[in-house]
N, C-alpha and C positions, 0 to 999 in steps of 0.2 A: 503494499500500499505505501503510495507517495505521501509525501509531506503535507500535501494540499487536502487529502483526506483524513488525516491524523485528528483523531478528537483527542484533547487532552483533558486530563483528570479535571481541571477546573470546569471545563464546558460540560463534561459528563455530570458532575456533580450539579451543575444548573439547571440540566435537561432531566436527568433518572431520577426519581424518588428512591431512597434506599429500600422502602417497602417493597416497590415493584420489582428491584433487583433482586431481592429475596424469593419472590414469586416466580419470577424468570430463571432464577437458578433452583429451582425445585424444592425450595426448603418448604417445611409443613410448619402452619402456625399452629401452636398448640395451646394459647391462650390469648386474650386480649383484655384488657382494663384501660377504658378511656383511650389515652393517646400512646399506651406502649403494647406493641405486640411482641411476644415471643416465640421464636422460632427454634425447631430443634435441628441440629447441626447432624444428627446421626451418628456422633462419636460419643455421646455423653455429656456433649456440651450444649448450652443454650445460648442464642442471641437473642438481646433485645433490641427493638427498634422503637425509637420513639418518633413517631410520625409527625408530631407537631413540630419537632426541632430538625427533622430529617436528619437522624444521626442512629449510629448503632453503638453497641457496647456488649461485652462480655464480662462474666464475673472477675476476670483477670483485670486488674486496674490500668494496665498499659495498653487493653486491646479496645478501643473506640475510634470512631471515625464516621467519614461521610462515605458516599455511595461507591466513589472510586477507590479508597482504601478498602472498602468490603470486596469489590471485585478482584483487587490483587490478592486478598487474602485466600479468597475462594479459588484462586487460580485462574478465573476468567479475564484477566487485563494484565498488561506489564505496567512498570512502574511509571512511565510516561506516555504511554499510549491505551485508550480504551476503546479504540475503534471497532477491534472487534466483536467485543460485547455490545457496542452501542449497536451494531448492525443485527442484532437479535431483537431490539427494540424496533428498529426502523420497519424491518420485516412485519413485525406484528405475530399472532398467533397463526399456526397452520403451517 
């Protein structure tokens, strides 16, 4: 992909909500209360998404951030390029 089509992490964060990224990644919401949604990561860990602030966090205090950081953590994007994961949102379901 050339640099003109490259989606930077900042652009990705402004376009894609964290909650939508979780659903696109196939994570299962196990509970919801007000603005907090809890997702099962399948490895015994839980991810909490604050939909009001568009942020995620895990019980480990050093694990939190925005959509692009979660995409990197899930292995869906590189450190400076979110183009590949963004294409899944651009295509839509199906």
